[in-house]
N, C-alpha and C positions, 0 to 999 in steps of 0.2 A: 565450667559451662563446657557442655557438649558442643562440638561443631562439626558440620558436615560438608564436604566439598562436591560440588556437582562437575566430578571430572572423573573419567575413566583412568585407573592405573592397571600396569600389567606387571604381573609376578610370577615366580616360580615357588615351588615348596622349598623352603629354608633347608639348608644343612646344618648339622651339629657345629661345624665350624663357626657358622652366622650366629648361631644362637647360644653357642657355648652350653648345649645340653641338647638331648633328642627334640626334634623340632615338631614331633606331634607329642600330645599328652592326653591324659583322661582326666576331666575336669571335676569338680564336686557334685554336679548333676550327672554323672558316669555319661557325659557325651565327649566325643572325638573334638579336639581342638587344636589346630595346627598352625604354624608361623609360616608366612609368606614373605619371600624376599622381593623388594621392589626391584623391577630391572626397565623402568619406562622413566622418560623425562616427566619432571613434575611441575606444576604451576609456579610463576616466580616467588610469591610470597608463602609457598607451602615450607615447613618447617623441614630441618634436615634429619628425616626420618626414613629407615629403610627396611625396617621389620614390621609387619601388621598382622593382627591374630584374626584368624577365621575359624568356621564352624562347620562340621561336617553336615550340620541339617542344610545347608544349601545345595548339596550335592546329590540329593535324592534324584531329581530330574534327569541327572546324566547317567544313571544307572547304579550308583553306589548306595549298597545297603549295609548299615553297620549292625552286627550280630552281636548284640548286648550280654550274649550268655558264653561267648568264646572268650578264651583268656585274653588279657589286656594286652600283650604282646602281640598276638595273631591279630588283633584288630587294629593296632597302629601300624604293623607291616602290611596288612591289607590296603589301608589308605594310604601308606608311601607309595607301594607300588603303583596304585590308580592314578596318584597325582604325579607322577614322574612324566608322564606321557602326556601331561597338559601344561599351556600356559594358563594363568589365572587372570581375568579381568575382574575388576571391584571398583568401589566407590570407597573412598576414605573415610573415616570417621575418628575425631577425637573423642574420647569418653574419661571424664573425671570421675575417679572412685571416691568413696566415702573417706578414705583416707588421704585425700588430695592430690595422690599419684593420677599420672595421665598414662592411658595406653591407646595406641592406634589400632582400629578394627577395619577389616575389610568386608563391607556389605554388598549385597547383590551380586555374588561372585556368580561370573560365568565362565566357561572351559571352552578353551580352543585346543584341539588337538596340535602338538608340535609337528612341522614338517619333517621328513626324512633328513633334510639338509640343516636342521637347526643346528646352531652352533651354541655351546655353551658360553655363558660370559657376553652374551647379545646384549645390546641395551637398546631401546625403541624408543622412537619419536612419534607422537600423536599427530595424523595430519589430516585436516579436514577433506570429506570428500563430497562434492557437489554433482548433482546428476539430474536429467531431465524427469526422471521418475519421481526423485525426493522432493525437487525445487522448481518443477512446472515450468521450465524454459529450455530452449534448446541452447545449442554451444554459442552460436553467433550471439544469441540475446545476453548469454552469461558473460561472454568476452566484453560486450557493449557496456553492459552494467557497470564492470570493472573500471573500463577506460573513463566513463563517466561517472565516477564515485558515487555509484547507486548500490543501494543495499542488495545482496546476492542470496541472501537466504540463512536460515539458522542451522545451527550445528549441535547435534546433542553430545552432552557428557565431555565437553572441553572447557578449561578455562577460557573465559573472555575478558580477562581483565586487562587494562591498558597494557601491561608490561610483559602481556603474551600473546602478542602478535604472531600470528603464523608465517613463517618465510616463504613457505610454498603451500600451495593447495592442490589437489587434483580433482580432475573431472572426469567421471565415470560415463561411458556409453556402452550399454550392453556389458562385455566382458573386456573392455578395452579402457585403458586411463590415459589420461595426458597431465603431464605436470605443469603448473602454472605459477608464475612468479616473476620477479622478487617482491615481498611487500616489506614495509619497514614501520608501518602502524595502522591502526585501525579503530573503526567505531563498532560498538555492538549495541544494537536495539531491538524493537519489536520486529523489524524486518532483517534481522541477523547481522552479518557481517558488512560492513562497509570498509573496503581494503584501499591503502594508498600504496601505489606503486613506487617502488624505488628507482628511478631512473627509467628502464625500458621494459615493458613487459614481455616475457618469454613463455613460448607456449611450445611443447612437443610431445609425441607420443612416446610411451614407455613401453618396451619390449616385455615379453612374458617372462623372460628368465630373471627380470628385476623383481617381479612380483611373488616368486615362488618363496620367498621368507618374509613376505608381508603378511599382516593378520588383521582380520576385523570380524566382527561378530555379527550373527543375524538378526539380532535385537536393535542394532544401531549401524545402518546402512550410511550413515553420515562420517564414519570415523574410520580410519586406518592406522594400525601401527607398523611403522617401517624401521627396520634395522637401522641404526646409528651409520655403520659402514657404508650400507647401501643409499642412504639419505645423503651422505656427504658426497659420493660419487655422483647421484642425481644432481645436487644442488651445487657442483663445482665444475667437474670436468664435464659432464653429461650437458648440463644448462648452459655452459659458455658456448657452445656449438649450435644452440637453437637458433631457429628463425626468429628475428626481434620485431614484436609489434611494438611501434611507437606509441609514448603515452600522449594520445591525442588531445588536442583542446577543443577539436570537433567531434560530431557523433560519427565519422567514418571510421569504418572498421577495416583493419588488414588483418586478413587471417593467415595464420602460421600451419601449413598442412603437408609441408615437404616431408617423406618418409627418410629415415636414414638408409643409405645403401648398406647391403650386406655386409661389404669388407669393412665399412666403417664401423659397423656393429660389433664386428668379431673383434676390432680392435679394443673398443670400449669395455669389451668383458674381460680384457687381462687385468690380472692382479696390480696394483698400484705400485709404483716404483718406490721400494722402501727408504731411497737414498733422500734425506731431507735437503731441501732447497735453501742454500743461505746466500744472503746478500753478501757481495763483498764489504768487509768491514769499514775500507776507506772511502765505500759510498754514503752511507748511512748507519754507522753503529753495528750493533748486533741484531741479528734476527730472531724472530720469536719461535724460530725452528730449535733454537738452543734453549728452550725453557726446562728441559731437564736437567740443566745446570743449575744447582743451588748456589743461593747467594753465599757470599763468603762468611758472613757474620751471621751466628745462630741466635739472633734477636727476634722479639715479637712482630717488629714492624718488617723483618725480613721475611718470616713465617705469612705474614699477611701478603706481602708481594709475590711470595711464591704462589698463594692462593688466587690472588688478583690475575696473575698472568695465566694461570691455569683456566680461571673463569672465562676470560676472554677467547681461549682456545675453543672451550666447551659451547660456547655461544656461536661460534661459526666465524669469530672477529681475527683478522689477521694484521697486527702493529708490530712494529719494531719495539723489542723491550725498552729501548732508549726513550721511545716516545711515551711508553705507559709510566717509566720514572718520571718523566718530565711532568705528565697528568698528574701523578699522585703529590708531586713536590709543590705542584703550584696548587692544588686543591688545600694542601695542609698548611701552606704559607700565605694564603690570600682567599678572601672570603668570597670574592668573585671571579670565576675563571669563564672563558667562552672558547669553545672548539669551533673552530672554522674549516671548511673543505667544501669540496663539491658533494652534490646530493648522491645519496646511496652508498657513502662510504662507512656508514655506522656508528655516525657522532653519537646518537641518542642511545644506541644499543650499548656502546662503550661507557655511558654514564651508567645504564642500567648494570651492566658488569660490574662496575665499580661498587654501587650498592648492594648488588648481591654477595660481592666478597665481604663487604662490613657487615653483611647479616641482617640490612634494614628491612623491616617489614612495610607493608603497605601505606600506614599511617605515616610511617618516616622517610619514605620516599617518595616525592610528589612531582609528577610530570605535568607542566603547564603549556599547552600549545597558545604560542601567541597568535592573535588574530590580526589580520591586515586593518580592520576598523577601529582598532585601539588608538585613540586620540590624546587620552590622559589618563592619569594615576586612577581615577574614578572607574574605569574599566577593569583594573587589577585589584584594586584595594576595596571598592565600593562606594556607596554615597548614602545620603541622608534622603529619605522618601519623605518629604514633609507633608504630603496629603495624608499619610498612613502614619505620621511620627514614627518610623523605625529607622533604623540602620540596616542597608542591604548590603551585605559582602558581595564583592565580585564572586561570579560563579567558577573562577580558576579553583578554588579551595585553599589558596594562598593564605588568607586571614585565618582560617579555621586551624590550619597547620602552625601558623605562628603563635595562636592562642593555647592550643595543645601544648607547644614546647614550653610556652609561658607558665603554663599551670603545673608543670611537673614541679613536685615536691624538691626534687633534687636535679637540677639542670645536668649534672654529671653522670646521669643515669641514661639518657637517650640521645643519639645523634641524629640529626635531621639533613636530608639532602633534597635540595628543590632544582628541578631542571625544568629552564624555560626553552621549550623546543621552537627552533625557527624564530630566534629573538628578534632577528632584524626584519621582518616581516611589517612590522610598524616601528614608528621611530621611538628608539630606546630613550631618548631623551624626553619623551612627552609622558609616556604611559609608566617609566622609570624612574621617574623626576627625584620623587622623596627618597627612594632608596640611594640613588647616586648620592644624595648629599650626607643620609644617615650611614652608609656602611663605611664610610672613612673614619668615623668617630671612634672614641674609646668605647668598648662593650657595653659599659653602663650609662653610656649617653645614647645608645642607638634606640631612639623612641621615634615609632612612626604613627603619626596623628590621622586618626580616621574620620574624627569631626570634631568640630569647636566645644569647648569646655562649657559654654552657656547653656547648650543643649543637654547637659547631663541632668536627667531626672524628668526630662521631658519627653523623650524618647520610651517607648514600652520595652525595648530589649536593651537599654543601657546596662543591666546588671549582666547581660551575656556579652555585650560589646561595648568595652570602654571606650572613651574618646581616644586614649593614647594606649599602644601596646608596645612592648619592647621586641627588637630582633636579638635574641640570646645569641650566647658564644656558640651554642650547639647546632648552629643551623649553617650550612654551606650552600652556596648559590652557585649554580652551572648554566651556562646557556650555549645552545649549538646555532650555528648560523651558517647559512647558504649565501655565497657572494656571488651574484647572477642580477640579471636586468629587474627582477620581480622584487628587489630587496632594497634597503636603505644602509648607507654607509654609517659607519661610527663617527661620532664627534670625538674631539680630544677629551672632553669630559668624561666619556666612557672609557676611552683607551687609557687614560691615565689612571684608571682605577681597576683594570682587569689584565689579566694574562690572556693574550690572543693565541691559541694553541692550533697549529696546522699539523694534521696526523698525515703521514704517508702511510700506505698499506702495501704489504708485502707482494711479491710475485704470485700470481693467482695459482701456479703449480704446486705451490704450499697447501692450497685447499685440501688437498686430498689428505694431507698427514693430521686433519684435524679430527680426531675418530676417537675409537672405544679407549684407546690407552689414556688419553689425556683426560677423559672424564672418569674413567676410574681413579687415576692418580687423584684428581682434584677431590674427590669423595673419600678418598683414603688418607689425604694428607694428615699426618700425625701432629701433634702440639699445637696446633693453631685453635683459635677461637672460633665457635660458631657464628658469633656476632660480637660487635665492639661497641662497647658504651663511649660516650664522650669523653669520660675520663679515662678512658685506654687509649682512645683515639689520640688524645692531648698529649698524651706520653710520647707519641711519635715525634712532637713539635719540639725543638731544641730552644734552650732558654734564651732570653733576649740577650742581647749585646751586640755591638758593631763588630761585624767580623770579615769586613773588607780590608784587605791589607792597603798601605800606604801607596803601593803601585797601582792598585785596582782602582782606589778613589781618585787618584791623579788621572786615571784612563777617562772615567766619567766627568771629570771637570775638563778635561781637554775637549772631549767630544761635545760638551755642552758649550763650550766656547765657539767652536767650529759651527757647530750649528746656528748658534745664535748671531754670530758674525755675518752669515750668509742671509739668514731669513729672521726677521725680529721674533715671529711668533713660535719658533722652534726652539727646543733644548731640553736638556734633561732635569727636570726639577727633583728639587730634594724629596718630595714624596716617591717619585720613581725610584730614586736611588735607595732610597730607604726598603723599598717591597724589593728590590732586586736583591739587597743583601739578607733580607729575610730569607728569601727564595734559594740563595748560596748556602746560607747556614742549616737550611732544613733538608738539603739534598741527603739522601739516604745513602750510607757507604754501598757501592755497588759497583759489579766490573763493566757496566754497560756505559755509564756517564761520568767523566771525570769533573774536577772543579772548573778547568779550563774550558771544556766543553759546556758546561753550565753557564760560564759567564757569556760565551757565544750565544745560548740559545735564549737568554734574558736580554740579551741587544736586539735581538731580532724580535723577540716577543712583546718588549715594553717600550722601544724605542724607535725601530726602522717602520712600526705600524702607523707612526705619525708621519711618516715622511712622505708626503703627497702633494701635488701641485703641479704646475705648469713647467715647460722644459726652460723658460726663461728664468725661472726663480731657483730651480734645483739643479740645473745642468752642472755648475761648478762642485756641488756637493757629491752629486751621485756619480757624474763622469760621463763618458761614452765608451761602447764597445768597438774596439778595433776588430780588424780582419780574422785575428786569431782567437776571437771569442773574449780577450781579456779587457777589463775595465781600466781606461786610462783617464788622466784629467781629473782625478775624483779626490778632493780633500778628505772626504771620509776614510777613503782606501788609505791615503797618506797616514792618518791618524792609527789606522789597524795597523798598518806597517810599523810605526814607532814603538807600539806596545804588544808587538808579536811575542814578547817573553812572557805574558800573561795568558794569552790565548792565540791559537791559530786563526779563529774567527772564520772558519770554512763555512759556517751557514750563513754569517753576515755577509760574507763575499758573494754568496749564492744569490742572496736577496738583492744586493746592490746590482749584479749583473742584471737579474730580472728586472730591475725598476730601471736600469739603464735602457733596456730592449724596449721597455715601455714608452720612455721618452722620445726615443728614436721613432718608433712607429705611430703612437697616437698624440704626441707633443706633450703628455701630460703623464703623471703615474698617480696611481690610486692605492 
């Protein structure tokens, strides 16, 4: 089946090295046909394709005329000389040939002459452009609509899918541009974009020198292609010094109109410092600036992790490699995992990066934004409409995804990842109640009930939606949460079933190193798969078997006894110990996280998350912070000291220090 994408791509004439033959041919219709190499970012779900076929018939309006009576070589050389001066903007199309082979064609080709400063090897990012001329509003109204979560207008020829939220947008006024951002998610409807601000809105004018190598087409005034190197400078070094517009809860608008002093502008035009910024290892493991260092073992899982780390950098994310290995290990060892942290740190984008590294398409990777109004599981999985005698699934798309996975002839063929975004905006124990009971069961017993069996045959769509569906093994669940005054805290029922992963970001100076080099490496990683089936992903998992040493098992028992003696409802249950064991067993061999460190991480993620309550109840367990900043009088610290032969418990000690400070200041810890 042919498929068209409603998005503009940018390319250049391919080389013989790219095509393994001359990039211009004369086809069976005696017409010139040429290959274009992709040099722009693509939509999330677009296949891993870099070469497109185009035809010279699209070039007549740009002054190119083919002379059919000249020798073939002269015709090819003429077209090659002509195209070498241009960037080519086109719309992609997949065509299925009669022999079932697939080719990718560039349609509606438009030419943009290369600037004098064009650099070979550049990669371009499509950035939406808004203006008074195109969108019928002035700048003040534009900012007010963004802050008010209103629709701000349509953009032509750009992917508007959920996973393709523009991080930044541009505002054009005459020949001047402002960069506006940062955004972490969006909606797109008849009114165009409605963008969600990540943290605080930033606005600042762009100097002319940044625009010299940016490209737009006369046919589309709402899109600009920005070189990746410039984009990274604008979105990191440049944006961090912008005046900040608070994300208002009222309609009040605070404009940012301060110009950059000339001397500051000169500083910013200097070349980035090529020296990577590396965080000291004793503070937080290994930084992602060491991502060029390959993993030691040449296994498929290590090749996947190389690619995953590169994808995070390509998407502008900065995380410690230790944390990314933690996330991957948690995902493959537990069906439900939750990423916690402050707003704007890229939690949802990390899940998107993981899905992209796995090669999941839009049907296999589903993001479900949780709504504050959800009160029971009918909001998520649906309900029976007794008036019309039909079952109505929830509009989240979850049920249809589960059914799609269930209907796979071979469940080992496809992998699915479902992300619950801002999972704790509503009470998880209410809308997720069935899942919490079902997910801990054996895979063959994971049944989700949609409605009672006695309604079978009475509902008009029983054939489409059976009363019970399974949650197969090839589905993984990840939630993202913000911990603030607008959210709910998790109950022990949730904490017992999930890893609560808190991610730290790298120093912001490292953002300037997330550039073209990493993107190129990601696309050229050799020996890795473009997508992973469930069977292939399942090979990453280690065979069952209790792998904790006697000393490690003794530690968890003593920890359980210590907690139980002080607070009756606290402890380390057998389920948690088993899940910790599965995590330890599945930790990939890597230079960033040792077994001792993994044990420490699991104590924080699986045990200390439940350590919360008033000072009178917990002070003997947690202790207090003395004048030197050390925790004293803590029974938990005493247990850690007794078992320092199995781990240093660095992260656990940090968490206990934090909780001791909470007890001192607030009288309780959360």
